[in-house]
mmCIF file of the N, C-alpha and C atoms, coordinates in Angstrom:
data_MODEL
# 
_entry.id   MODEL 
# 
loop_
_atom_site.group_PDB 
_atom_site.id 
_atom_site.type_symbol 
_atom_site.label_atom_id 
_atom_site.label_alt_id 
_atom_site.label_comp_id 
_atom_site.label_asym_id 
_atom_site.label_entity_id 
_atom_site.label_seq_id 
_atom_site.pdbx_PDB_ins_code 
_atom_site.Cartn_x 
_atom_site.Cartn_y 
_atom_site.Cartn_z 
_atom_site.occupancy 
_atom_site.B_iso_or_equiv 
_atom_site.pdbx_formal_charge 
_atom_site.auth_seq_id 
_atom_site.auth_comp_id 
_atom_site.auth_asym_id 
_atom_site.auth_atom_id 
_atom_site.pdbx_PDB_model_num 
ATOM 1   N N  . MET A 1 1  ? 131.065 74.559  116.139 1.00 0.00 ? 1  MET A N  1 
ATOM 2   C CA . MET A 1 1  ? 130.095 75.540  116.543 1.00 0.00 ? 1  MET A CA 1 
ATOM 3   C C  . MET A 1 1  ? 128.720 75.236  115.962 1.00 0.00 ? 1  MET A C  1 
ATOM 4   N N  . CYS A 1 2  ? 128.638 74.708  114.735 1.00 0.00 ? 2  CYS A N  1 
ATOM 5   C CA . CYS A 1 2  ? 127.338 74.464  114.124 1.00 0.00 ? 2  CYS A CA 1 
ATOM 6   C C  . CYS A 1 2  ? 126.616 73.281  114.756 1.00 0.00 ? 2  CYS A C  1 
ATOM 7   N N  . ARG A 1 3  ? 127.346 72.457  115.515 1.00 0.00 ? 3  ARG A N  1 
ATOM 8   C CA . ARG A 1 3  ? 126.712 71.306  116.167 1.00 0.00 ? 3  ARG A CA 1 
ATOM 9   C C  . ARG A 1 3  ? 126.423 71.575  117.637 1.00 0.00 ? 3  ARG A C  1 
ATOM 10  N N  . GLU A 1 4  ? 126.503 72.791  118.011 1.00 0.00 ? 4  GLU A N  1 
ATOM 11  C CA . GLU A 1 4  ? 126.217 73.172  119.392 1.00 0.00 ? 4  GLU A CA 1 
ATOM 12  C C  . GLU A 1 4  ? 124.733 72.956  119.686 1.00 0.00 ? 4  GLU A C  1 
ATOM 13  N N  . PRO A 1 5  ? 124.413 72.313  120.801 1.00 0.00 ? 5  PRO A N  1 
ATOM 14  C CA . PRO A 1 5  ? 122.995 72.116  121.133 1.00 0.00 ? 5  PRO A CA 1 
ATOM 15  C C  . PRO A 1 5  ? 122.300 73.463  121.391 1.00 0.00 ? 5  PRO A C  1 
ATOM 16  N N  . ILE A 1 6  ? 121.058 73.525  120.980 1.00 0.00 ? 6  ILE A N  1 
ATOM 17  C CA . ILE A 1 6  ? 120.276 74.748  121.179 1.00 0.00 ? 6  ILE A CA 1 
ATOM 18  C C  . ILE A 1 6  ? 119.445 74.572  122.438 1.00 0.00 ? 6  ILE A C  1 
ATOM 19  N N  . ARG A 1 7  ? 119.561 75.542  123.309 1.00 0.00 ? 7  ARG A N  1 
ATOM 20  C CA . ARG A 1 7  ? 118.804 75.504  124.558 1.00 0.00 ? 7  ARG A CA 1 
ATOM 21  C C  . ARG A 1 7  ? 117.863 76.703  124.587 1.00 0.00 ? 7  ARG A C  1 
ATOM 22  N N  . PHE A 1 8  ? 116.615 76.414  124.910 1.00 0.00 ? 8  PHE A N  1 
ATOM 23  C CA . PHE A 1 8  ? 115.623 77.491  124.981 1.00 0.00 ? 8  PHE A CA 1 
ATOM 24  C C  . PHE A 1 8  ? 114.481 77.058  125.871 1.00 0.00 ? 8  PHE A C  1 
ATOM 25  N N  . GLU A 1 9  ? 113.709 78.015  126.305 1.00 0.00 ? 9  GLU A N  1 
ATOM 26  C CA . GLU A 1 9  ? 112.500 77.725  127.063 1.00 0.00 ? 9  GLU A CA 1 
ATOM 27  C C  . GLU A 1 9  ? 111.316 77.834  126.124 1.00 0.00 ? 9  GLU A C  1 
ATOM 28  N N  . LEU A 1 10 ? 110.536 76.775  126.023 1.00 0.00 ? 10 LEU A N  1 
ATOM 29  C CA . LEU A 1 10 ? 109.400 76.766  125.115 1.00 0.00 ? 10 LEU A CA 1 
ATOM 30  C C  . LEU A 1 10 ? 108.407 77.869  125.464 1.00 0.00 ? 10 LEU A C  1 
ATOM 31  N N  . SER A 1 11 ? 108.240 78.154  126.718 1.00 0.00 ? 11 SER A N  1 
ATOM 32  C CA . SER A 1 11 ? 107.271 79.183  127.117 1.00 0.00 ? 11 SER A CA 1 
ATOM 33  C C  . SER A 1 11 ? 107.670 80.560  126.589 1.00 0.00 ? 11 SER A C  1 
ATOM 34  N N  . SER A 1 12 ? 108.972 80.773  126.371 1.00 0.00 ? 12 SER A N  1 
ATOM 35  C CA . SER A 1 12 ? 109.393 82.071  125.847 1.00 0.00 ? 12 SER A CA 1 
ATOM 36  C C  . SER A 1 12 ? 109.139 82.189  124.336 1.00 0.00 ? 12 SER A C  1 
ATOM 37  N N  . LEU A 1 13 ? 108.881 81.062  123.649 1.00 0.00 ? 13 LEU A N  1 
ATOM 38  C CA . LEU A 1 13 ? 108.654 81.077  122.210 1.00 0.00 ? 13 LEU A CA 1 
ATOM 39  C C  . LEU A 1 13 ? 107.182 81.122  121.824 1.00 0.00 ? 13 LEU A C  1 
ATOM 40  N N  . THR A 1 14 ? 106.302 80.900  122.754 1.00 0.00 ? 14 THR A N  1 
ATOM 41  C CA . THR A 1 14 ? 104.872 80.934  122.425 1.00 0.00 ? 14 THR A CA 1 
ATOM 42  C C  . THR A 1 14 ? 104.414 82.377  122.315 1.00 0.00 ? 14 THR A C  1 
ATOM 43  N N  . PRO A 1 15 ? 103.465 82.636  121.429 1.00 0.00 ? 15 PRO A N  1 
ATOM 44  C CA . PRO A 1 15 ? 102.998 84.013  121.263 1.00 0.00 ? 15 PRO A CA 1 
ATOM 45  C C  . PRO A 1 15 ? 102.256 84.487  122.510 1.00 0.00 ? 15 PRO A C  1 
ATOM 46  N N  . PRO A 1 16 ? 102.273 85.764  122.743 1.00 0.00 ? 16 PRO A N  1 
ATOM 47  C CA . PRO A 1 16 ? 101.558 86.280  123.915 1.00 0.00 ? 16 PRO A CA 1 
ATOM 48  C C  . PRO A 1 16 ? 100.053 86.081  123.740 1.00 0.00 ? 16 PRO A C  1 
ATOM 49  N N  . PRO A 1 17 ? 99.319  86.010  124.809 1.00 0.00 ? 17 PRO A N  1 
ATOM 50  C CA . PRO A 1 17 ? 97.871  85.815  124.692 1.00 0.00 ? 17 PRO A CA 1 
ATOM 51  C C  . PRO A 1 17 ? 97.236  87.017  123.993 1.00 0.00 ? 17 PRO A C  1 
ATOM 52  N N  . LEU A 1 18 ? 96.191  86.728  123.243 1.00 0.00 ? 18 LEU A N  1 
ATOM 53  C CA . LEU A 1 18 ? 95.495  87.793  122.533 1.00 0.00 ? 18 LEU A CA 1 
ATOM 54  C C  . LEU A 1 18 ? 94.718  88.664  123.516 1.00 0.00 ? 18 LEU A C  1 
ATOM 55  N N  . GLU A 1 19 ? 94.815  89.940  123.300 1.00 0.00 ? 19 GLU A N  1 
ATOM 56  C CA . GLU A 1 19 ? 94.058  90.862  124.126 1.00 0.00 ? 19 GLU A CA 1 
ATOM 57  C C  . GLU A 1 19 ? 92.651  90.975  123.575 1.00 0.00 ? 19 GLU A C  1 
ATOM 58  N N  . ASP A 1 20 ? 91.819  91.705  124.253 1.00 0.00 ? 20 ASP A N  1 
ATOM 59  C CA . ASP A 1 20 ? 90.462  91.909  123.770 1.00 0.00 ? 20 ASP A CA 1 
ATOM 60  C C  . ASP A 1 20 ? 90.521  92.472  122.352 1.00 0.00 ? 20 ASP A C  1 
ATOM 61  N N  . SER A 1 21 ? 89.696  91.928  121.492 1.00 0.00 ? 21 SER A N  1 
ATOM 62  C CA . SER A 1 21 ? 89.726  92.371  120.105 1.00 0.00 ? 21 SER A CA 1 
ATOM 63  C C  . SER A 1 21 ? 89.215  93.809  120.006 1.00 0.00 ? 21 SER A C  1 
ATOM 64  N N  . VAL A 1 22 ? 89.835  94.532  119.104 1.00 0.00 ? 22 VAL A N  1 
ATOM 65  C CA . VAL A 1 22 ? 89.464  95.916  118.886 1.00 0.00 ? 22 VAL A CA 1 
ATOM 66  C C  . VAL A 1 22 ? 88.369  95.951  117.832 1.00 0.00 ? 22 VAL A C  1 
ATOM 67  N N  . ILE A 1 23 ? 87.312  96.658  118.096 1.00 0.00 ? 23 ILE A N  1 
ATOM 68  C CA . ILE A 1 23 ? 86.217  96.780  117.150 1.00 0.00 ? 23 ILE A CA 1 
ATOM 69  C C  . ILE A 1 23 ? 86.478  98.013  116.288 1.00 0.00 ? 23 ILE A C  1 
ATOM 70  N N  . TYR A 1 24 ? 86.547  97.783  114.983 1.00 0.00 ? 24 TYR A N  1 
ATOM 71  C CA . TYR A 1 24 ? 86.841  98.860  114.047 1.00 0.00 ? 24 TYR A CA 1 
ATOM 72  C C  . TYR A 1 24 ? 85.553  99.587  113.680 1.00 0.00 ? 24 TYR A C  1 
ATOM 73  N N  . THR A 1 25 ? 85.568  100.877 113.813 1.00 0.00 ? 25 THR A N  1 
ATOM 74  C CA . THR A 1 25 ? 84.459  101.696 113.350 1.00 0.00 ? 25 THR A CA 1 
ATOM 75  C C  . THR A 1 25 ? 85.033  102.740 112.399 1.00 0.00 ? 25 THR A C  1 
ATOM 76  N N  . PRO A 1 26 ? 84.627  102.696 111.137 1.00 0.00 ? 26 PRO A N  1 
ATOM 77  C CA . PRO A 1 26 ? 85.197  103.625 110.168 1.00 0.00 ? 26 PRO A CA 1 
ATOM 78  C C  . PRO A 1 26 ? 84.747  105.064 110.444 1.00 0.00 ? 26 PRO A C  1 
ATOM 79  N N  . THR A 1 27 ? 85.640  105.981 110.149 1.00 0.00 ? 27 THR A N  1 
ATOM 80  C CA . THR A 1 27 ? 85.329  107.395 110.325 1.00 0.00 ? 27 THR A CA 1 
ATOM 81  C C  . THR A 1 27 ? 84.498  107.876 109.141 1.00 0.00 ? 27 THR A C  1 
ATOM 82  N N  . GLU A 1 28 ? 83.944  109.055 109.263 1.00 0.00 ? 28 GLU A N  1 
ATOM 83  C CA . GLU A 1 28 ? 83.165  109.641 108.167 1.00 0.00 ? 28 GLU A CA 1 
ATOM 84  C C  . GLU A 1 28 ? 84.039  109.803 106.921 1.00 0.00 ? 28 GLU A C  1 
ATOM 85  N N  . GLU A 1 29 ? 85.288  110.198 107.134 1.00 0.00 ? 29 GLU A N  1 
ATOM 86  C CA . GLU A 1 29 ? 86.213  110.358 106.011 1.00 0.00 ? 29 GLU A CA 1 
ATOM 87  C C  . GLU A 1 29 ? 86.437  109.027 105.295 1.00 0.00 ? 29 GLU A C  1 
ATOM 88  N N  . MET A 1 30 ? 86.576  107.945 106.060 1.00 0.00 ? 30 MET A N  1 
ATOM 89  C CA . MET A 1 30 ? 86.783  106.628 105.461 1.00 0.00 ? 30 MET A CA 1 
ATOM 90  C C  . MET A 1 30 ? 85.539  106.183 104.704 1.00 0.00 ? 30 MET A C  1 
ATOM 91  N N  . LEU A 1 31 ? 84.365  106.451 105.225 1.00 0.00 ? 31 LEU A N  1 
ATOM 92  C CA . LEU A 1 31 ? 83.123  106.089 104.544 1.00 0.00 ? 31 LEU A CA 1 
ATOM 93  C C  . LEU A 1 31 ? 82.989  106.857 103.227 1.00 0.00 ? 31 LEU A C  1 
ATOM 94  N N  . ARG A 1 32 ? 83.360  108.139 103.232 1.00 0.00 ? 32 ARG A N  1 
ATOM 95  C CA . ARG A 1 32 ? 83.331  108.926 101.997 1.00 0.00 ? 32 ARG A CA 1 
ATOM 96  C C  . ARG A 1 32 ? 84.323  108.364 100.979 1.00 0.00 ? 32 ARG A C  1 
ATOM 97  N N  . LEU A 1 33 ? 85.512  108.006 101.441 1.00 0.00 ? 33 LEU A N  1 
ATOM 98  C CA . LEU A 1 33 ? 86.531  107.436 100.562 1.00 0.00 ? 33 LEU A CA 1 
ATOM 99  C C  . LEU A 1 33 ? 86.056  106.113 99.970  1.00 0.00 ? 33 LEU A C  1 
ATOM 100 N N  . GLN A 1 34 ? 85.424  105.273 100.788 1.00 0.00 ? 34 GLN A N  1 
ATOM 101 C CA . GLN A 1 34 ? 84.911  103.996 100.289 1.00 0.00 ? 34 GLN A CA 1 
ATOM 102 C C  . GLN A 1 34 ? 83.835  104.217 99.231  1.00 0.00 ? 34 GLN A C  1 
ATOM 103 N N  . ALA A 1 35 ? 82.956  105.186 99.460  1.00 0.00 ? 35 ALA A N  1 
ATOM 104 C CA . ALA A 1 35 ? 81.907  105.484 98.488  1.00 0.00 ? 35 ALA A CA 1 
ATOM 105 C C  . ALA A 1 35 ? 82.514  105.994 97.185  1.00 0.00 ? 35 ALA A C  1 
ATOM 106 N N  . LYS A 1 36 ? 83.530  106.844 97.290  1.00 0.00 ? 36 LYS A N  1 
ATOM 107 C CA . LYS A 1 36 ? 84.201  107.382 96.112  1.00 0.00 ? 36 LYS A CA 1 
ATOM 108 C C  . LYS A 1 36 ? 84.880  106.256 95.325  1.00 0.00 ? 36 LYS A C  1 
ATOM 109 N N  . MET A 1 37 ? 85.546  105.351 96.026  1.00 0.00 ? 37 MET A N  1 
ATOM 110 C CA . MET A 1 37 ? 86.243  104.250 95.370  1.00 0.00 ? 37 MET A CA 1 
ATOM 111 C C  . MET A 1 37 ? 85.251  103.262 94.751  1.00 0.00 ? 37 MET A C  1 
ATOM 112 N N  . THR A 1 38 ? 84.107  103.051 95.390  1.00 0.00 ? 38 THR A N  1 
ATOM 113 C CA . THR A 1 38 ? 83.084  102.172 94.839  1.00 0.00 ? 38 THR A CA 1 
ATOM 114 C C  . THR A 1 38 ? 82.546  102.737 93.539  1.00 0.00 ? 38 THR A C  1 
ATOM 115 N N  . ALA A 1 39 ? 82.281  104.044 93.520  1.00 0.00 ? 39 ALA A N  1 
ATOM 116 C CA . ALA A 1 39 ? 81.799  104.693 92.303  1.00 0.00 ? 39 ALA A CA 1 
ATOM 117 C C  . ALA A 1 39 ? 82.849  104.605 91.198  1.00 0.00 ? 39 ALA A C  1 
ATOM 118 N N  . MET A 1 40 ? 84.119  104.792 91.539  1.00 0.00 ? 40 MET A N  1 
ATOM 119 C CA . MET A 1 40 ? 85.200  104.707 90.563  1.00 0.00 ? 40 MET A CA 1 
ATOM 120 C C  . MET A 1 40 ? 85.295  103.289 89.997  1.00 0.00 ? 40 MET A C  1 
ATOM 121 N N  . TYR A 1 41 ? 85.190  102.282 90.859  1.00 0.00 ? 41 TYR A N  1 
ATOM 122 C CA . TYR A 1 41 ? 85.246  100.889 90.422  1.00 0.00 ? 41 TYR A CA 1 
ATOM 123 C C  . TYR A 1 41 ? 84.097  100.587 89.464  1.00 0.00 ? 41 TYR A C  1 
ATOM 124 N N  . GLU A 1 42 ? 82.888  101.004 89.808  1.00 0.00 ? 42 GLU A N  1 
ATOM 125 C CA . GLU A 1 42 ? 81.733  100.736 88.958  1.00 0.00 ? 42 GLU A CA 1 
ATOM 126 C C  . GLU A 1 42 ? 81.870  101.439 87.609  1.00 0.00 ? 42 GLU A C  1 
ATOM 127 N N  . ARG A 1 43 ? 82.395  102.666 87.611  1.00 0.00 ? 43 ARG A N  1 
ATOM 128 C CA . ARG A 1 43 ? 82.599  103.403 86.363  1.00 0.00 ? 43 ARG A CA 1 
ATOM 129 C C  . ARG A 1 43 ? 83.632  102.681 85.480  1.00 0.00 ? 43 ARG A C  1 
ATOM 130 N N  . GLN A 1 44 ? 84.716  102.214 86.090  1.00 0.00 ? 44 GLN A N  1 
ATOM 131 C CA . GLN A 1 44 ? 85.742  101.492 85.340  1.00 0.00 ? 44 GLN A CA 1 
ATOM 132 C C  . GLN A 1 44 ? 85.210  100.165 84.814  1.00 0.00 ? 44 GLN A C  1 
ATOM 133 N N  . ARG A 1 45 ? 84.401  99.487  85.624  1.00 0.00 ? 45 ARG A N  1 
ATOM 134 C CA . ARG A 1 45 ? 83.832  98.202  85.202  1.00 0.00 ? 45 ARG A CA 1 
ATOM 135 C C  . ARG A 1 45 ? 82.875  98.411  84.033  1.00 0.00 ? 45 ARG A C  1 
ATOM 136 N N  . ALA A 1 46 ? 82.072  99.466  84.087  1.00 0.00 ? 46 ALA A N  1 
ATOM 137 C CA . ALA A 1 46 ? 81.119  99.755  83.014  1.00 0.00 ? 46 ALA A CA 1 
ATOM 138 C C  . ALA A 1 46 ? 81.833  100.107 81.714  1.00 0.00 ? 46 ALA A C  1 
ATOM 139 N N  . ASN A 1 47 ? 83.018  100.699 81.806  1.00 0.00 ? 47 ASN A N  1 
ATOM 140 C CA . ASN A 1 47 ? 83.776  101.084 80.617  1.00 0.00 ? 47 ASN A CA 1 
ATOM 141 C C  . ASN A 1 47 ? 84.749  100.005 80.159  1.00 0.00 ? 47 ASN A C  1 
ATOM 142 N N  . GLY A 1 48 ? 84.697  98.826  80.758  1.00 0.00 ? 48 GLY A N  1 
ATOM 143 C CA . GLY A 1 48 ? 85.558  97.732  80.349  1.00 0.00 ? 48 GLY A CA 1 
ATOM 144 C C  . GLY A 1 48 ? 86.966  97.807  80.917  1.00 0.00 ? 48 GLY A C  1 
ATOM 145 N N  . GLY A 1 49 ? 87.168  98.581  81.954  1.00 0.00 ? 49 GLY A N  1 
ATOM 146 C CA . GLY A 1 49 ? 88.493  98.754  82.525  1.00 0.00 ? 49 GLY A CA 1 
ATOM 147 C C  . GLY A 1 49 ? 88.865  97.727  83.571  1.00 0.00 ? 49 GLY A C  1 
ATOM 148 N N  . ILE A 1 50 ? 87.915  96.908  84.006  1.00 0.00 ? 50 ILE A N  1 
ATOM 149 C CA . ILE A 1 50 ? 88.193  95.875  85.005  1.00 0.00 ? 50 ILE A CA 1 
ATOM 150 C C  . ILE A 1 50 ? 88.259  94.538  84.280  1.00 0.00 ? 50 ILE A C  1 
ATOM 151 N N  . ILE A 1 51 ? 89.361  93.833  84.416  1.00 0.00 ? 51 ILE A N  1 
ATOM 152 C CA . ILE A 1 51 ? 89.571  92.567  83.725  1.00 0.00 ? 51 ILE A CA 1 
ATOM 153 C C  . ILE A 1 51 ? 89.104  91.418  84.609  1.00 0.00 ? 51 ILE A C  1 
ATOM 154 N N  . ASP A 1 52 ? 88.233  90.582  84.051  1.00 0.00 ? 52 ASP A N  1 
ATOM 155 C CA . ASP A 1 52 ? 87.787  89.375  84.747  1.00 0.00 ? 52 ASP A CA 1 
ATOM 156 C C  . ASP A 1 52 ? 88.830  88.299  84.486  1.00 0.00 ? 52 ASP A C  1 
ATOM 157 N N  . VAL A 1 53 ? 89.620  87.988  85.494  1.00 0.00 ? 53 VAL A N  1 
ATOM 158 C CA . VAL A 1 53 ? 90.747  87.066  85.335  1.00 0.00 ? 53 VAL A CA 1 
ATOM 159 C C  . VAL A 1 53 ? 90.270  85.689  84.892  1.00 0.00 ? 53 VAL A C  1 
ATOM 160 N N  . GLU A 1 54 ? 89.184  85.191  85.461  1.00 0.00 ? 54 GLU A N  1 
ATOM 161 C CA . GLU A 1 54 ? 88.692  83.858  85.093  1.00 0.00 ? 54 GLU A CA 1 
ATOM 162 C C  . GLU A 1 54 ? 88.219  83.835  83.647  1.00 0.00 ? 54 GLU A C  1 
ATOM 163 N N  . ALA A 1 55 ? 87.517  84.860  83.206  1.00 0.00 ? 55 ALA A N  1 
ATOM 164 C CA . ALA A 1 55 ? 87.043  84.902  81.822  1.00 0.00 ? 55 ALA A CA 1 
ATOM 165 C C  . ALA A 1 55 ? 88.217  85.004  80.858  1.00 0.00 ? 55 ALA A C  1 
ATOM 166 N N  . GLU A 1 56 ? 89.217  85.791  81.201  1.00 0.00 ? 56 GLU A N  1 
ATOM 167 C CA . GLU A 1 56 ? 90.386  85.933  80.327  1.00 0.00 ? 56 GLU A CA 1 
ATOM 168 C C  . GLU A 1 56 ? 91.204  84.661  80.268  1.00 0.00 ? 56 GLU A C  1 
ATOM 169 N N  . LYS A 1 57 ? 91.238  83.937  81.377  1.00 0.00 ? 57 LYS A N  1 
ATOM 170 C CA . LYS A 1 57 ? 92.016  82.706  81.418  1.00 0.00 ? 57 LYS A CA 1 
ATOM 171 C C  . LYS A 1 57 ? 91.459  81.670  80.434  1.00 0.00 ? 57 LYS A C  1 
ATOM 172 N N  . ASN A 1 58 ? 90.139  81.633  80.283  1.00 0.00 ? 58 ASN A N  1 
ATOM 173 C CA . ASN A 1 58 ? 89.499  80.645  79.416  1.00 0.00 ? 58 ASN A CA 1 
ATOM 174 C C  . ASN A 1 58 ? 89.104  81.233  78.062  1.00 0.00 ? 58 ASN A C  1 
ATOM 175 N N  . LYS A 1 59 ? 89.582  82.408  77.734  1.00 0.00 ? 59 LYS A N  1 
ATOM 176 C CA . LYS A 1 59 ? 89.186  83.101  76.514  1.00 0.00 ? 59 LYS A CA 1 
ATOM 177 C C  . LYS A 1 59 ? 89.491  82.290  75.261  1.00 0.00 ? 59 LYS A C  1 
ATOM 178 N N  . PHE A 1 60 ? 90.643  81.694  75.185  1.00 0.00 ? 60 PHE A N  1 
ATOM 179 C CA . PHE A 1 60 ? 91.052  80.943  74.006  1.00 0.00 ? 60 PHE A CA 1 
ATOM 180 C C  . PHE A 1 60 ? 91.112  79.440  74.270  1.00 0.00 ? 60 PHE A C  1 
ATOM 181 N N  . LEU A 1 61 ? 90.372  78.979  75.265  1.00 0.00 ? 61 LEU A N  1 
ATOM 182 C CA . LEU A 1 61 ? 90.361  77.563  75.620  1.00 0.00 ? 61 LEU A CA 1 
ATOM 183 C C  . LEU A 1 61 ? 89.583  76.771  74.573  1.00 0.00 ? 61 LEU A C  1 
ATOM 184 N N  . LEU A 1 62 ? 90.215  75.779  74.003  1.00 0.00 ? 62 LEU A N  1 
ATOM 185 C CA . LEU A 1 62 ? 89.576  74.912  73.024  1.00 0.00 ? 62 LEU A CA 1 
ATOM 186 C C  . LEU A 1 62 ? 89.217  73.606  73.698  1.00 0.00 ? 62 LEU A C  1 
ATOM 187 N N  . THR A 1 63 ? 87.984  73.166  73.471  1.00 0.00 ? 63 THR A N  1 
ATOM 188 C CA . THR A 1 63 ? 87.549  71.892  74.032  1.00 0.00 ? 63 THR A CA 1 
ATOM 189 C C  . THR A 1 63 ? 86.914  71.069  72.924  1.00 0.00 ? 63 THR A C  1 
ATOM 190 N N  . ASN A 1 64 ? 86.773  69.796  73.167  1.00 0.00 ? 64 ASN A N  1 
ATOM 191 C CA . ASN A 1 64 ? 86.086  68.935  72.213  1.00 0.00 ? 64 ASN A CA 1 
ATOM 192 C C  . ASN A 1 64 ? 84.730  68.517  72.768  1.00 0.00 ? 64 ASN A C  1 
ATOM 193 N N  . ASP A 1 65 ? 84.209  69.270  73.692  1.00 0.00 ? 65 ASP A N  1 
ATOM 194 C CA . ASP A 1 65 ? 82.919  68.996  74.300  1.00 0.00 ? 65 ASP A CA 1 
ATOM 195 C C  . ASP A 1 65 ? 81.826  69.566  73.384  1.00 0.00 ? 65 ASP A C  1 
ATOM 196 N N  . VAL A 1 66 ? 81.141  68.678  72.631  1.00 0.00 ? 66 VAL A N  1 
ATOM 197 C CA . VAL A 1 66 ? 80.121  69.117  71.689  1.00 0.00 ? 66 VAL A CA 1 
ATOM 198 C C  . VAL A 1 66 ? 78.811  69.431  72.380  1.00 0.00 ? 66 VAL A C  1 
ATOM 199 N N  . SER A 1 67 ? 78.655  69.036  73.642  1.00 0.00 ? 67 SER A N  1 
ATOM 200 C CA . SER A 1 67 ? 77.387  69.274  74.335  1.00 0.00 ? 67 SER A CA 1 
ATOM 201 C C  . SER A 1 67 ? 77.132  70.764  74.558  1.00 0.00 ? 67 SER A C  1 
ATOM 202 N N  . ILE A 1 68 ? 78.164  71.576  74.547  1.00 0.00 ? 68 ILE A N  1 
ATOM 203 C CA . ILE A 1 68 ? 77.968  73.008  74.761  1.00 0.00 ? 68 ILE A CA 1 
ATOM 204 C C  . ILE A 1 68 ? 77.422  73.673  73.511  1.00 0.00 ? 68 ILE A C  1 
ATOM 205 N N  . TYR A 1 69 ? 77.506  72.987  72.339  1.00 0.00 ? 69 TYR A N  1 
ATOM 206 C CA . TYR A 1 69 ? 77.011  73.553  71.090  1.00 0.00 ? 69 TYR A CA 1 
ATOM 207 C C  . TYR A 1 69 ? 75.621  73.059  70.718  1.00 0.00 ? 69 TYR A C  1 
ATOM 208 N N  . SER A 1 70 ? 75.189  71.965  71.313  1.00 0.00 ? 70 SER A N  1 
ATOM 209 C CA . SER A 1 70 ? 73.872  71.427  70.969  1.00 0.00 ? 70 SER A CA 1 
ATOM 210 C C  . SER A 1 70 ? 72.806  72.044  71.850  1.00 0.00 ? 70 SER A C  1 
ATOM 211 N N  . THR A 1 71 ? 71.612  72.191  71.280  1.00 0.00 ? 71 THR A N  1 
ATOM 212 C CA . THR A 1 71 ? 70.513  72.802  72.055  1.00 0.00 ? 71 THR A CA 1 
ATOM 213 C C  . THR A 1 71 ? 69.373  71.830  72.208  1.00 0.00 ? 71 THR A C  1 
# 
C-alpha cells in the first residue's frame, strides 16, 4: 500500500487566484486603541520597562579591540 502510485491533477493543487485586495481602513475605535497603546509603550520605555534585545545581547561581550578605547 505504501508504494501505491499517487495520482492527482496539478491544476487542483494550485492556489486559487487572488481576488481584488481589500483596503483596510481602521475604525475610530481602533485608532483610539492604537493611540492608547502607543502612549503605554512610550511610558514603559521611559521607565525602563522595554528591553532592547540587541543591547542586552552584547551587554557582557568582551572584545580585544583597543580602538574603541582610544580617542
